[in-house]
N, C-alpha and C positions, 0 to 999 in steps of 0.2 A: 359275766354273771347273768343269770336269768332274771327277768323282770317279774316273773310269776311269784306269788307268795308261796312259802313252803307248803306243799301239799302232797298227797299220795292218791293213787288210783285204786279203785275197788271194782272187782267184777264178781257178780253173784248171779249165776245162771245167765239170763239174757240182759240183766241190768248192769249198767256201768255208772260209776260216779267218781267225783273228786272230792276229797276232804281236806279242808284247810287245817294244817297241823296246829297253828297257834290258837285259832278260835274254836277248833273242834266243831266245825260246821260243814254241812254239805254245800259245796259251792257250784257243783255242776252235775247234771245227770239225775238219776233217781234210783232208790233202793226201797224194797219193802220195809215197812216201819220196824219190824222186829230185827231184820238184818242191819238196818241203820243203827238201831240202839246198840247192838252187839259190836259193830264196828267202832262206834263212838266210845263205848266203854273200853274197848281194847286200846284205842288211840290215846285215851286219857291216861291209862296205865303206862303207856310206852311213849308219851309225848317227848320226853327228853331224848330218848333213843331215836325217835323219828326225826327230830330236829338235827341231831348229830349226823344221821344218815343223809338228810337233805344236804347238809354242808359237804359231806363227802362226795355226793353225786354232783354237786355244783362244781367241784374241783376235779371232776372226771376220775374219781376214785370209787372203788367197789364199796357199796354199803355193807354194814355189818348185819348179820341175821338177827331178827327180832322174834321172840317166842310168840307162837300163835295163841289164840284163846284155847283154854283147856276144855 
């Protein structure tokens, strides 16, 4: 098992960041303010799915697709 907290990576243009799934906070990198707000809004809506996908990935299984922002 990984020692990292559950997180996901974001790439937006030249910006890259990591978001903690449980606390919904930026843990590494940088995003423009508006992009970060959209990512955090999306993550809040899909937090349960993100945690489930984290567990799948930790067990070397394919994550399920999560709907993007509309």
